[in-house]
N, C-alpha and C positions, 0 to 999 in steps of 0.2 A: 206244685199246686198253686194256682192263681188265687190270691186273696186280696184282690183290689176290686173295689166297687166303683161308684161314680166319684170322680174327683175333678178339681180344677187346679191348674197352676196359674197363679196370678202373674201379671207382667213383672212384678218384682221378685218372683220365685217362690212365694209361699204356696204350700199345698193346702187346699181347702176341700173338705169333704162335701160333695154335692148332696142335696136333699134327694128324694127319690128320683126326681127327674132334673136334669141340668136346666131345662127351660123354667122349672119352678123357681130356681134361684134368680134367674133373670127377671121374671115377671114380678116376683115378690120383693126383690131387693135391686131394682134397676140402678139405683145410685152407686152400688158397689161396682158396677160394670160401666160407669160413665154414661148411663142412660137416664131418662126421666120417665115418669108415668105416661106423659104425653107421647114419648117415643114408642112405648109399648102399645098404647092405644092406636097410634097411627099404623104401626106394623100390622096389627090384626085387621084394622079397617081396610088397609090397602089391599089385603088379600081376601077380603070378604069373609073373614072367619070370626067366630065369637072369641072373645078374650078367654084364654085358657092357660093354666099353669101346667097342664099335663097332656094336652092334645098334640098329636103329630100333625104337622101341616106345613104349608108354605110360610106362614108367619113365623112359626118356630124356627124353620131353617134360616130365614132371613135374620132373625134376632141372634141366633147362635153364630151365624157368619159375621155379623157386625161385632159381636163380642170378641170373636177370634181375631178380627182385623185390628182390634185395639190391643192385642198382645196376650190375651188369655189362651190357655191350652185346655182342651176338653179330653178327659180320660174316662173310659168306661171298661170295667172288667166284664168279660163274658165267659161262658163255659168254654175253656180251651184256648182263649186268647184275650189280649187286651187291645182295645182300639184307642188310638190317639188321633185327635183331629186338631190341626193347626191351620192358621191362615197361610203362612209362608215359613218354610223351614230355614230360617236365618241362623246365623251363628249363635245369637243370643237364645233363640228358641231351642236349638240343639243342646246348648249348655244347660238350660233349665231342665230339659227332658233327661239328659244324662244324669244330672244331680238327683232328679226324682227317681229314676230307675235304680241308681246306685243305692239310694236309701231304702227302696223297696226290697232289693236283693239282700242288703245287709240285715234288714228286719225279718227276712224269711217270708215275705209276702209275695215275692216273685223269685223265679229261678232264671239264671241267664239263658236257659234253653226254652223258657216259656215263649209262646208265639206273641208277637207284637205286630199289629196292623196299623200303619201310620198313613193318614190321609192329609194331603196338603191341598187346601181349597183354592189357593191363588193361581194354580196352573189352569190353563185353558181346559185341559182334560185333567180332572183331579188326579194328581200324582199319588200313587199308592206304593208303599213299601211294605214288605212283609218278611219276617224272619224272626230269629230268636231275640229276646230282649237284649242280651249281651252283644249280639252281632249288630243289630240295628242301631242301638245307642252307644256302641263301642265302649262297653263297660268291661273293665278288667278287674280281677280280684284285688290287685294292689291299690286300686282306686276307691275301694269301698269305704264309706264313712261309717261312723257309729250309727246304729239304728235310729230311726225317727223317734222324736219325743213321744212319750206316752199319750199326751193329750192331743186331740184333733182340733184344728182350727176349723170353725164352722162359718158359713156365710153370715150368720147372725153376729159373729164376733167382728167381722169386717164392717158390718152395718152399724156397729155400736150398740147392738141389742143383746149381746151375749154376756 
């Protein structure tokens, strides 16, 4: 059973629970992602969209892509699978994903056979990989760490408001 909702993995490997929508975190706390309020305003203006922390649209896609280019990883649990979006599947990104997956499996929030759909945005044709969590992330039982800590890190904690 998949018990993962929206999450981020920071460039330094911390797991952060997303608010209801990933874009909400970016719009409300742009400084955590290396952006400014002006960057957010420009993104929405350049796509002719009203500023929104919940709306699906081109500005949302552009902002999420920009955050991913700076090393963040976006994770969303769905019914039946987990989607992971990265800019480029570098060795560092793979290591952070593997550590995340191992912690989730150890905590009982994922099973190695749960489906994982990985999208790599940097490829001309977005590269997509699909398979079991254990298979895609190369997680083996011997590699499992102790379960994740009880408390969740929130975006507000990174922003200094938590």
